[in-house]
C-alpha positions as a Markdown table, in Angstrom:
| # | Residue | x | y | z |
|---|---|---|---|---|
| 1 | Met | 106.5 | 99.2 | 106.7 |
| 2 | Phe | 107.2 | 96.6 | 109.5 |
| 3 | Arg | 104.7 | 98.5 | 111.7 |
| 4 | Ile | 102.0 | 98.0 | 109.1 |
| 5 | Leu | 102.7 | 94.3 | 109.0 |
| 6 | Phe | 102.8 | 94.0 | 112.8 |
| 7 | Arg | 99.5 | 95.8 | 113.1 |
| 8 | Leu | 98.0 | 93.4 | 110.4 |
| 9 | Tyr | 99.3 | 90.5 | 112.5 |
| 10 | Leu | 97.7 | 91.9 | 115.6 |
| 11 | Val | 94.4 | 92.5 | 113.9 |
| 12 | Thr | 94.4 | 89.0 | 112.4 |
| 13 | Ile | 95.2 | 87.3 | 115.7 |
| 14 | Val | 92.7 | 89.3 | 117.7 |
| 15 | Ser | 90.0 | 88.8 | 115.0 |
| 16 | Tyr | 90.7 | 85.1 | 114.9 |
| 17 | Ser | 90.6 | 84.7 | 118.7 |
| 18 | Ala | 87.4 | 86.7 | 118.9 |
| 19 | Ala | 85.9 | 84.6 | 116.1 |
| 20 | Ile | 86.7 | 81.3 | 118.0 |
| 21 | Tyr | 84.9 | 82.6 | 121.1 |
| 22 | Leu | 82.0 | 84.5 | 119.5 |
| 23 | Val | 81.0 | 82.8 | 116.2 |
| 24 | Pro | 80.1 | 79.4 | 117.7 |
| 25 | Asp | 77.9 | 81.0 | 120.4 |
| 26 | Val | 76.2 | 83.1 | 117.8 |
| 27 | Val | 75.6 | 80.2 | 115.4 |
| 28 | Ile | 74.3 | 78.0 | 118.2 |
| 29 | Lys | 71.9 | 80.7 | 119.4 |
| 30 | Val | 70.6 | 81.3 | 115.8 |
| 31 | Phe | 70.2 | 77.5 | 115.1 |
| 32 | Gln | 69.3 | 76.4 | 118.7 |
| 33 | Glu | 66.4 | 74.2 | 117.7 |
| 34 | Arg | 68.4 | 72.4 | 115.0 |
| 35 | Phe | 71.3 | 71.6 | 117.4 |
| 36 | Val | 68.8 | 70.4 | 120.1 |
| 37 | Thr | 67.1 | 68.1 | 117.6 |
| 38 | Tyr | 70.4 | 66.8 | 116.3 |
| 39 | Asn | 71.6 | 65.9 | 119.9 |
| 40 | Leu | 68.3 | 64.4 | 120.8 |
| 41 | Asp | 68.6 | 62.1 | 117.8 |
| 42 | Tyr | 72.2 | 61.4 | 118.5 |
| 43 | Ser | 71.5 | 60.5 | 122.2 |
| 44 | Arg | 68.2 | 58.6 | 121.6 |
| 45 | Gly | 69.8 | 55.1 | 121.2 |
| 46 | Leu | 71.9 | 55.3 | 124.3 |
| 47 | Gln | 69.1 | 56.9 | 126.4 |
| 48 | Thr | 66.7 | 54.1 | 125.3 |
| 49 | Leu | 69.2 | 51.4 | 126.4 |
| 50 | Ile | 69.7 | 53.0 | 129.8 |
| 51 | Val | 66.0 | 53.3 | 130.4 |
| 52 | Lys | 65.5 | 49.6 | 129.4 |
| 53 | Gln | 68.2 | 48.7 | 132.0 |
| 54 | Phe | 66.3 | 50.5 | 134.7 |
| 55 | His | 62.8 | 49.1 | 133.7 |
| 56 | Ala | 64.3 | 45.6 | 133.8 |
| 57 | Val | 64.6 | 45.8 | 137.6 |
| 58 | Pro | 62.2 | 46.9 | 140.4 |
| 59 | Pro | 62.3 | 50.7 | 141.3 |
| 60 | Glu | 63.8 | 49.8 | 144.7 |
| 61 | Gln | 67.0 | 48.6 | 142.9 |
| 62 | Trp | 67.3 | 51.7 | 140.7 |
| 63 | Pro | 69.8 | 53.6 | 143.1 |
| 64 | Ala | 72.1 | 50.5 | 143.1 |
| 65 | Leu | 71.8 | 50.1 | 139.4 |
| 66 | Ala | 72.6 | 53.8 | 138.9 |
| 67 | Ala | 75.7 | 53.5 | 141.0 |
| 68 | Glu | 76.9 | 50.5 | 139.1 |
| 69 | Met | 76.2 | 52.1 | 135.7 |
| 70 | Asp | 78.0 | 55.3 | 136.8 |
| 71 | Lys | 81.1 | 53.2 | 137.4 |
| 72 | Glu | 80.8 | 51.4 | 134.0 |
| 73 | Phe | 80.0 | 54.5 | 132.0 |
| 74 | Gln | 83.0 | 56.5 | 133.3 |
| 75 | Pro | 83.8 | 59.3 | 132.5 |
| 76 | Leu | 80.0 | 59.8 | 131.9 |
| 77 | His | 78.0 | 60.1 | 135.1 |
| 78 | Ile | 74.6 | 58.3 | 135.6 |
| 79 | Val | 72.5 | 60.1 | 138.1 |
| 80 | Leu | 68.9 | 59.6 | 139.4 |
| 81 | Thr | 66.8 | 62.7 | 140.3 |
| 82 | Gly | 63.3 | 64.0 | 140.3 |
| 83 | Asn | 61.7 | 65.7 | 137.3 |
| 84 | Asp | 61.0 | 68.8 | 139.5 |
| 85 | Asp | 64.7 | 69.3 | 140.3 |
| 86 | Ala | 65.6 | 73.0 | 140.7 |
| 87 | Asp | 68.5 | 72.6 | 138.2 |
| 88 | Phe | 66.0 | 72.1 | 135.4 |
| 89 | Thr | 64.6 | 75.0 | 133.5 |
| 90 | Pro | 60.8 | 75.4 | 133.5 |
| 91 | Asp | 60.7 | 74.3 | 129.8 |
| 92 | Glu | 62.9 | 71.2 | 130.6 |
| 93 | Arg | 60.6 | 70.3 | 133.5 |
| 94 | Lys | 57.5 | 70.5 | 131.3 |
| 95 | Arg | 59.0 | 68.3 | 128.7 |
| 96 | Leu | 60.1 | 65.7 | 131.3 |
| 97 | Gln | 56.7 | 65.7 | 132.8 |
| 98 | Arg | 55.3 | 64.9 | 129.3 |
| 99 | Gly | 57.6 | 61.9 | 129.1 |
| 100 | Glu | 60.0 | 63.5 | 126.6 |
| 101 | Asn | 63.8 | 63.3 | 126.5 |
| 102 | Val | 65.8 | 66.4 | 127.2 |
| 103 | Val | 69.3 | 67.4 | 126.2 |
| 104 | Arg | 71.4 | 70.4 | 127.1 |
| 105 | Ile | 74.0 | 71.7 | 124.8 |
| 106 | Gly | 77.2 | 73.6 | 125.5 |
| 107 | Asp | 80.3 | 74.8 | 123.6 |
| 108 | Trp | 80.4 | 74.1 | 119.9 |
| 109 | Gly | 76.9 | 72.6 | 120.0 |
| 110 | Trp | 77.9 | 69.4 | 121.9 |
| 111 | Arg | 75.6 | 68.0 | 124.5 |
| 112 | Thr | 76.5 | 68.3 | 128.2 |
| 113 | Leu | 73.4 | 66.7 | 129.7 |
| 114 | Ala | 70.9 | 64.1 | 128.5 |
| 115 | Val | 67.8 | 63.3 | 130.6 |
| 116 | Ser | 65.3 | 60.5 | 130.2 |
| 117 | Pro | 62.1 | 60.1 | 132.3 |
| 118 | Leu | 61.7 | 56.6 | 134.0 |
| 119 | Asn | 58.3 | 57.2 | 135.5 |
| 120 | Glu | 56.0 | 60.1 | 136.4 |
| 121 | Arg | 58.5 | 61.5 | 139.0 |
| 122 | Thr | 62.0 | 60.0 | 138.4 |
| 123 | Val | 64.4 | 60.7 | 135.7 |
| 124 | Val | 67.9 | 59.5 | 134.9 |
| 125 | Glu | 70.6 | 61.9 | 133.9 |
| 126 | Met | 73.6 | 61.2 | 131.7 |
| 127 | Val | 76.1 | 64.0 | 132.5 |
| 128 | Val | 78.9 | 64.6 | 130.1 |
| 129 | Pro | 81.9 | 66.0 | 132.0 |
| 130 | Pro | 84.1 | 68.8 | 130.5 |
| 131 | Asp | 87.2 | 67.7 | 128.5 |
| 132 | Pro | 90.4 | 67.0 | 130.5 |
| 133 | Met | 93.0 | 69.8 | 130.6 |
| 134 | Asp | 95.4 | 68.0 | 128.2 |
| 135 | Val | 92.6 | 67.4 | 125.7 |
| 136 | Ser | 91.5 | 71.1 | 126.0 |
| 137 | Leu | 95.1 | 72.2 | 125.4 |
| 138 | Leu | 95.3 | 70.0 | 122.3 |
| 139 | Tyr | 92.1 | 71.6 | 120.9 |
| 140 | Trp | 93.6 | 75.0 | 121.6 |
| 141 | Ser | 96.9 | 74.0 | 120.0 |
| 142 | Ile | 95.0 | 73.0 | 116.9 |
| 143 | Asn | 93.4 | 76.4 | 116.8 |
| 144 | Val | 96.7 | 78.1 | 117.4 |
| 145 | Leu | 98.4 | 76.1 | 114.6 |
| 146 | Ile | 95.6 | 76.9 | 112.2 |
| 147 | Gly | 96.0 | 80.6 | 113.1 |
| 148 | Ala | 99.8 | 80.4 | 112.6 |
| 149 | Thr | 99.3 | 78.7 | 109.3 |
| 150 | Met | 97.0 | 81.5 | 108.2 |
| 151 | Leu | 99.5 | 84.1 | 109.3 |
| 152 | Ala | 102.4 | 82.3 | 107.5 |
| 153 | Cys | 100.3 | 82.2 | 104.3 |
| 154 | Leu | 99.5 | 85.9 | 104.8 |
| 155 | Leu | 103.2 | 86.7 | 105.2 |
| 156 | Leu | 104.1 | 84.9 | 102.0 |
| 157 | Trp | 101.3 | 86.7 | 100.2 |
| 158 | Leu | 102.4 | 90.1 | 101.6 |
| 159 | Arg | 106.1 | 89.7 | 101.1 |
| 160 | Pro | 106.2 | 90.9 | 97.4 |
| 161 | His | 103.8 | 93.7 | 98.3 |
| 162 | Trp | 106.0 | 94.7 | 101.2 |
| 163 | His | 109.1 | 94.9 | 98.9 |
| 164 | Asp | 107.3 | 96.9 | 96.2 |
| 165 | Leu | 105.8 | 99.3 | 98.8 |
| 166 | Glu | 109.3 | 99.8 | 100.3 |
| 167 | Arg | 110.7 | 100.5 | 96.9 |
| 168 | Leu | 107.8 | 103.0 | 96.2 |
| 169 | Lys | 108.5 | 104.7 | 99.6 |
| 170 | Gly | 112.2 | 104.9 | 98.9 |
| 171 | Thr | 111.6 | 106.4 | 95.5 |
| 172 | Ala | 109.2 | 109.0 | 96.8 |
| 173 | Glu | 111.7 | 110.0 | 99.5 |
| 174 | Arg | 114.6 | 110.4 | 97.0 |
| 175 | Phe | 112.3 | 112.2 | 94.6 |
| 176 | Gly | 111.2 | 114.6 | 97.4 |
| 177 | Lys | 114.9 | 115.4 | 98.1 |
| 178 | Gly | 115.4 | 116.6 | 94.5 |
| 179 | His | 116.4 | 113.5 | 92.6 |
| 180 | Leu | 113.8 | 114.1 | 89.9 |
| 181 | Ser | 115.0 | 111.2 | 87.7 |
| 182 | Glu | 114.1 | 108.6 | 90.3 |
| 183 | Arg | 111.4 | 106.0 | 89.2 |
| 184 | Thr | 110.0 | 103.0 | 91.0 |
| 185 | Gln | 110.9 | 100.4 | 88.3 |
| 186 | Ile | 108.0 | 98.2 | 89.6 |
| 187 | Ser | 106.7 | 95.7 | 87.2 |
| 188 | Gln | 103.1 | 96.1 | 85.9 |
| 189 | Ser | 102.4 | 92.5 | 87.0 |
| 190 | Ser | 102.8 | 93.7 | 90.6 |
| 191 | Asn | 99.6 | 94.1 | 92.6 |
| 192 | Ile | 100.6 | 97.8 | 93.1 |
| 193 | Gly | 101.8 | 98.1 | 89.5 |
| 194 | Ser | 99.1 | 100.5 | 88.6 |
| 195 | Leu | 99.8 | 102.7 | 91.6 |
| 196 | Ala | 103.6 | 102.7 | 90.7 |
| 197 | Asn | 102.8 | 103.5 | 87.1 |
| 198 | Val | 100.7 | 106.5 | 88.2 |
| 199 | Phe | 103.5 | 107.7 | 90.5 |
| 200 | Asp | 106.1 | 107.3 | 87.7 |
| 201 | Thr | 103.9 | 109.3 | 85.3 |
| 202 | Met | 103.4 | 112.0 | 87.9 |
| 203 | Ala | 107.1 | 112.1 | 88.7 |
| 204 | Gly | 107.9 | 112.4 | 84.9 |
| 205 | Asp | 105.4 | 115.3 | 84.5 |
| 206 | Ile | 106.9 | 117.1 | 87.6 |
| 207 | Glu | 110.4 | 116.6 | 86.3 |
| 208 | Asn | 109.6 | 117.9 | 82.9 |
| 209 | Leu | 107.7 | 120.9 | 84.4 |
| 210 | Leu | 110.6 | 121.8 | 86.7 |
| 211 | Asn | 113.2 | 121.4 | 84.0 |
| 212 | Gln | 111.2 | 123.6 | 81.6 |
| 213 | Gln | 110.8 | 126.2 | 84.4 |
| 214 | Arg | 114.5 | 126.1 | 85.2 |
| 215 | Asp | 115.5 | 126.3 | 81.6 |
| 216 | Leu | 113.2 | 129.2 | 81.0 |
| 217 | Leu | 114.5 | 131.0 | 84.1 |
| 218 | Asn | 118.1 | 130.4 | 83.0 |
| 219 | Ala | 117.4 | 131.5 | 79.4 |
| 220 | Val | 115.6 | 134.6 | 80.4 |
| 221 | Ser | 118.2 | 135.6 | 83.0 |
| 222 | His | 121.1 | 135.1 | 80.5 |
| 223 | Glu | 119.2 | 137.0 | 77.8 |
| 224 | Leu | 118.5 | 139.9 | 80.1 |
| 225 | Arg | 122.1 | 140.4 | 81.1 |
| 226 | Thr | 123.2 | 141.3 | 77.6 |
| 227 | Pro | 120.8 | 144.3 | 77.1 |
| 228 | Leu | 121.4 | 145.3 | 80.7 |
| 229 | Thr | 125.1 | 145.4 | 80.2 |
| 230 | Arg | 124.7 | 147.4 | 77.0 |
| 231 | Leu | 122.4 | 149.9 | 78.8 |
| 232 | Asp | 124.9 | 150.2 | 81.6 |
| 233 | Phe | 127.7 | 150.8 | 79.2 |
| 234 | Gly | 125.7 | 153.3 | 77.1 |
| 235 | Leu | 124.7 | 155.3 | 80.2 |
| 236 | Ala | 128.3 | 155.3 | 81.5 |
| 237 | Leu | 129.4 | 156.8 | 78.1 |
| 238 | Ala | 126.6 | 159.4 | 78.3 |
| 239 | Leu | 127.7 | 160.4 | 81.8 |
| 240 | Ser | 131.2 | 160.9 | 80.6 |
| 241 | Asp | 130.0 | 163.9 | 78.5 |
| 242 | Asp | 129.3 | 167.4 | 79.8 |
| 243 | Leu | 125.6 | 167.3 | 80.8 |
| 244 | Pro | 123.3 | 169.6 | 82.8 |
| 245 | Ala | 123.0 | 168.7 | 86.4 |
| 246 | Ala | 119.4 | 167.7 | 86.1 |
| 247 | Ser | 120.1 | 165.4 | 83.1 |
| 248 | Arg | 123.1 | 163.8 | 84.9 |
| 249 | Glu | 121.0 | 163.2 | 88.0 |
| 250 | Arg | 118.3 | 161.4 | 85.9 |
| 251 | Leu | 120.9 | 159.3 | 84.1 |
| 252 | Gln | 122.5 | 158.3 | 87.4 |
| 253 | Gly | 119.1 | 157.2 | 88.6 |
| 254 | Leu | 118.7 | 155.1 | 85.5 |
| 255 | Val | 122.1 | 153.5 | 86.2 |
| 256 | Gly | 120.9 | 152.6 | 89.7 |
| 257 | His | 117.8 | 150.9 | 88.3 |
| 258 | Ile | 119.8 | 149.0 | 85.7 |
| 259 | Arg | 122.2 | 147.7 | 88.3 |
| 260 | Glu | 119.3 | 146.8 | 90.5 |
| 261 | Leu | 117.9 | 144.7 | 87.7 |
| 262 | Asp | 121.3 | 143.2 | 87.1 |
| 263 | Glu | 121.5 | 142.2 | 90.8 |
| 264 | Leu | 118.0 | 140.6 | 90.5 |
| 265 | Val | 119.2 | 138.6 | 87.5 |
| 266 | Leu | 122.2 | 137.4 | 89.4 |
| 267 | Glu | 119.9 | 136.4 | 92.3 |
| 268 | Leu | 117.7 | 134.5 | 89.9 |
| 269 | Leu | 120.6 | 132.7 | 88.4 |
| 270 | Ser | 121.9 | 131.7 | 91.8 |
| 271 | Tyr | 118.5 | 130.4 | 92.9 |
| 272 | Ser | 118.1 | 128.5 | 89.6 |
| 273 | Arg | 121.5 | 126.8 | 90.0 |
| 274 | Leu | 120.6 | 125.7 | 93.5 |
| 275 | Gln | 117.4 | 124.1 | 92.1 |
| 276 | Asn | 119.5 | 121.8 | 90.0 |
| 277 | Pro | 119.7 | 118.4 | 91.8 |
| 278 | Ala | 122.6 | 117.2 | 89.6 |
| 279 | Arg | 124.9 | 119.8 | 91.2 |
| 280 | Leu | 126.9 | 118.2 | 94.0 |
| 281 | Pro | 128.1 | 120.5 | 96.8 |
| 282 | Glu | 131.8 | 121.0 | 97.2 |
| 283 | Arg | 133.3 | 119.5 | 100.3 |
| 284 | Val | 136.2 | 121.4 | 101.8 |
| 285 | Glu | 137.6 | 121.3 | 105.4 |
| 286 | Val | 137.8 | 124.8 | 106.8 |
| 287 | Ser | 138.7 | 126.5 | 110.0 |
| 288 | Leu | 135.4 | 127.8 | 111.3 |
| 289 | Asp | 136.8 | 130.8 | 113.2 |
| 290 | Glu | 138.7 | 132.0 | 110.1 |
| 291 | Phe | 135.7 | 131.2 | 107.9 |
| 292 | Ile | 133.3 | 133.3 | 110.0 |
| 293 | Asp | 135.9 | 136.1 | 110.2 |
| 294 | Ser | 136.2 | 136.2 | 106.4 |
| 295 | Ile | 132.4 | 136.4 | 106.0 |
| 296 | Leu | 132.1 | 139.2 | 108.5 |
| 297 | Gly | 134.9 | 141.1 | 106.6 |
| 298 | Ser | 132.9 | 140.7 | 103.3 |
| 299 | Val | 129.8 | 142.4 | 104.8 |
| 300 | Asp | 131.5 | 144.9 | 107.0 |
| 301 | Glu | 131.4 | 147.6 | 104.4 |
| 302 | Glu | 127.6 | 147.2 | 104.0 |
| 303 | Leu | 126.8 | 148.3 | 107.5 |
| 304 | Glu | 124.3 | 151.1 | 107.1 |
| 305 | Ser | 125.0 | 152.5 | 110.6 |
| 306 | Pro | 128.3 | 152.6 | 112.4 |
| 307 | Asp | 126.4 | 152.2 | 115.7 |
| 308 | Ile | 125.5 | 148.5 | 114.8 |
| 309 | Val | 127.6 | 146.1 | 116.8 |
| 310 | Ile | 128.2 | 142.5 | 115.6 |
| 311 | Asp | 129.2 | 140.1 | 118.4 |
| 312 | Val | 130.7 | 136.6 | 117.7 |
| 313 | Met | 130.2 | 133.7 | 120.0 |
| 314 | Leu | 132.5 | 130.8 | 119.4 |
| 315 | Asn | 131.2 | 128.1 | 121.8 |
| 316 | Gly | 133.8 | 125.6 | 123.0 |
| 317 | Gln | 136.8 | 124.5 | 121.0 |
| 318 | Leu | 136.0 | 124.9 | 117.3 |
| 319 | Glu | 137.4 | 122.1 | 115.2 |
| 320 | Arg | 137.9 | 122.2 | 111.5 |
| 321 | Phe | 134.6 | 121.3 | 109.7 |
| 322 | Val | 133.9 | 120.0 | 106.2 |
| 323 | Leu | 131.4 | 122.1 | 104.2 |
| 324 | Asp | 130.8 | 123.8 | 100.9 |
| 325 | Pro | 132.4 | 127.2 | 101.6 |
| 326 | Arg | 130.8 | 129.1 | 98.8 |
| 327 | Leu | 127.2 | 127.9 | 99.5 |
| 328 | Thr | 127.6 | 128.3 | 103.3 |
| 329 | Ala | 129.2 | 131.7 | 103.0 |
| 330 | Arg | 126.4 | 132.8 | 100.7 |
| 331 | Ala | 123.8 | 131.7 | 103.1 |
| 332 | Ile | 125.4 | 133.4 | 106.1 |
| 333 | Gln | 126.0 | 136.6 | 104.2 |
| 334 | Asn | 122.3 | 136.8 | 103.2 |
| 335 | Leu | 121.3 | 136.3 | 106.8 |
| 336 | Leu | 123.7 | 138.9 | 108.1 |
| 337 | Arg | 122.4 | 141.4 | 105.4 |
| 338 | Asn | 118.9 | 140.6 | 106.5 |
| 339 | Ala | 119.8 | 141.2 | 110.2 |
| 340 | Met | 121.5 | 144.5 | 109.3 |
| 341 | Arg | 118.4 | 145.6 | 107.5 |
| 342 | Tyr | 116.1 | 145.1 | 110.5 |
| 343 | Cys | 118.2 | 145.2 | 113.7 |
| 344 | Glu | 118.2 | 148.2 | 116.1 |
| 345 | Lys | 121.8 | 148.2 | 117.3 |
| 346 | Arg | 123.0 | 144.6 | 117.8 |
| 347 | Ile | 123.7 | 141.5 | 115.8 |
| 348 | Gln | 125.1 | 138.3 | 117.2 |
| 349 | Ile | 126.5 | 135.3 | 115.3 |
| 350 | Gly | 127.2 | 132.1 | 117.2 |
| 351 | Val | 129.0 | 128.8 | 116.2 |
| 352 | Gln | 128.9 | 125.4 | 118.0 |
| 353 | Val | 130.3 | 122.1 | 116.8 |
| 354 | Cys | 129.1 | 118.7 | 118.1 |
| 355 | Pro | 129.8 | 115.1 | 116.9 |
| 356 | Lys | 126.7 | 115.2 | 114.8 |
| 357 | Gly | 127.3 | 118.5 | 113.0 |
| 358 | Cys | 127.8 | 122.2 | 113.1 |
| 359 | Glu | 125.2 | 124.8 | 114.3 |
| 360 | Ile | 125.5 | 128.4 | 113.3 |
| 361 | Trp | 122.9 | 131.1 | 114.4 |
| 362 | Val | 122.4 | 134.7 | 113.6 |
| 363 | Asp | 120.5 | 136.9 | 116.1 |
| 364 | Asp | 119.2 | 140.4 | 115.9 |
| 365 | Asp | 117.5 | 142.8 | 118.2 |
| 366 | Gly | 114.8 | 143.9 | 115.7 |
| 367 | Ile | 111.0 | 143.4 | 116.0 |
| 368 | Gly | 111.2 | 139.7 | 115.0 |
| 369 | Ile | 109.0 | 137.7 | 112.6 |
| 370 | Pro | 105.4 | 136.7 | 113.3 |
| 371 | Glu | 105.0 | 133.0 | 114.0 |
| 372 | Asp | 102.5 | 132.5 | 111.2 |
| 373 | Glu | 105.0 | 133.8 | 108.6 |
| 374 | Arg | 108.2 | 132.0 | 109.8 |
| 375 | Glu | 107.9 | 129.4 | 107.0 |
| 376 | Arg | 106.6 | 131.7 | 104.3 |
| 377 | Ile | 109.6 | 134.0 | 104.4 |
| 378 | Phe | 111.7 | 131.2 | 102.9 |
| 379 | Glu | 109.4 | 131.2 | 99.8 |
| 380 | Pro | 110.9 | 132.9 | 96.7 |
| 381 | Phe | 109.8 | 136.6 | 96.3 |
| 382 | Tyr | 107.9 | 136.6 | 99.5 |
| 383 | Arg | 108.4 | 139.7 | 101.7 |
| 384 | Leu | 106.9 | 140.7 | 104.9 |
| 385 | Asp | 104.4 | 143.6 | 104.9 |
| 386 | Arg | 107.0 | 145.8 | 106.6 |
| 387 | Ser | 109.6 | 145.0 | 103.9 |
| 388 | Arg | 107.5 | 145.6 | 100.8 |
| 389 | Asp | 109.7 | 148.6 | 100.0 |
| 390 | Arg | 112.5 | 147.4 | 97.7 |
| 391 | Ala | 114.8 | 149.8 | 99.5 |
| 392 | Thr | 114.6 | 147.7 | 102.7 |
| 393 | Gly | 113.1 | 144.4 | 101.6 |
| 394 | Gly | 115.3 | 143.4 | 98.7 |
| 395 | Phe | 113.9 | 141.0 | 96.1 |
| 396 | Gly | 112.6 | 138.3 | 98.5 |
| 397 | Leu | 115.1 | 135.8 | 97.2 |
| 398 | Gly | 117.9 | 136.0 | 99.9 |
| 399 | Leu | 116.3 | 133.7 | 102.5 |
| 400 | Ala | 115.1 | 131.2 | 99.8 |
| 401 | Ile | 118.7 | 131.0 | 98.4 |
| 402 | Ser | 120.0 | 130.6 | 102.0 |
| 403 | Arg | 117.7 | 127.7 | 102.7 |
| 404 | Arg | 118.5 | 126.0 | 99.4 |
| 405 | Ala | 122.2 | 126.4 | 100.0 |
| 406 | Leu | 121.9 | 124.6 | 103.3 |
| 407 | Glu | 119.5 | 121.9 | 101.9 |
| 408 | Ala | 121.9 | 121.2 | 99.1 |
| 409 | Gln | 124.5 | 120.1 | 101.8 |
| 410 | Gly | 121.9 | 118.0 | 103.7 |
| 411 | Gly | 121.4 | 120.8 | 106.3 |
| 412 | Thr | 118.5 | 122.9 | 107.4 |
| 413 | Leu | 117.7 | 126.6 | 108.0 |
| 414 | Thr | 114.9 | 127.6 | 110.5 |
| 415 | Val | 113.8 | 130.8 | 112.2 |
| 416 | Glu | 112.7 | 131.3 | 115.8 |
| 417 | Pro | 112.5 | 134.1 | 118.4 |
| 418 | Ser | 115.9 | 135.5 | 119.4 |
| 419 | Pro | 117.0 | 136.1 | 123.0 |
| 420 | Leu | 117.9 | 139.6 | 121.8 |
| 421 | Gly | 114.3 | 140.3 | 121.0 |
| 422 | Gly | 114.3 | 139.9 | 117.3 |
| 423 | Ala | 114.7 | 136.9 | 115.0 |
| 424 | Arg | 117.2 | 134.0 | 115.3 |
| 425 | Phe | 118.1 | 132.1 | 112.1 |
| 426 | Arg | 119.5 | 128.7 | 112.9 |
| 427 | Leu | 121.7 | 126.9 | 110.4 |
| 428 | Trp | 122.5 | 123.2 | 110.8 |
| 429 | Leu | 125.1 | 121.3 | 108.8 |
| 430 | Pro | 125.5 | 117.6 | 109.5 |
| 431 | Thr | 128.9 | 115.9 | 109.7 |
| 432 | Ser | 130.0 | 114.4 | 106.4 |
| 433 | Ala | 129.9 | 110.6 | 106.4 |
């Protein structure tokens, strides 16, 4: 927000400075005749008195009189010259030859030169010198003080807007992080009150929608588990009887489908719980090498091929680290299962701790993930084209659950190309404050 105010200050200062330079010139050019007429009227009396002084003496004494008047009229200068002087413009020469007075105007419409004809060939000039440096500085100081006053008033006017916009920004950030009950609490009398009210209304609608979706998902998942358990139990009883081989094979297939549905329900419940912003992650200090070892032991039996090798890289001295062991283990297990599903022969898991946090990565030597799908794979139920088959692709919830498990702890989960040739999933957990 400070950058917005700073830019506004710069725009105001530049605009004000440009206006001081440009506006007077534009106005003078547009109303040139009016300024000339005004200065002619303003100078007529003084010019008439000067001309009378010269006409009171013979022309031979005019140079001496001009020198004397030049001293008396300081800082104005009194100069005698011809009406055909090259410094005059053609229009000024014509007017002088007709016996008319001439004025020349400068900045802010003030005269810088007043010329009066004395006879057919001679004219007397009254030259107005530029302002002294100290006076010019005083004029500029006045302009600067006016600009500073404008900026100060602007700051006072912007201050409540600034605070309200900061509050709206903070509320939006917390809402985006999952705190769905956050509201701006900005008064309707504020100048952004209507905007804040629209945001609060939108936030309320989103909160209600997500709560209804989560409640529906929880209810459906819980309700599904009861008939699935009954079906599993009933089929187990049926399989305990003497049955023909074909019937037993069909019933065992049905048991597999029911358990697959039960696994899907468990995945849905897990994802639904992670969607709940009120759930705070557990903070436990663990030994990272032991923690990784226990995770590898939990998935060791799931290796589909004994030829797959899992390497562990523990970079540097691994300290104890504070994390949620259940959520973190779930995330790493999902990534390892994903790597087992698509690797050729090798999987590598690495761990590195730094003062800012802990980094864990899982590499495989599979065919990798296309760049345009590296974010979409974390969407619920999204599966790559090559993993549409439920036998290899799962339900499309594992990576979504892994990312949510990391985000619930303030961490991140990203995917990038692996040095092994496949995909690298990089987990990052920040150090607890």
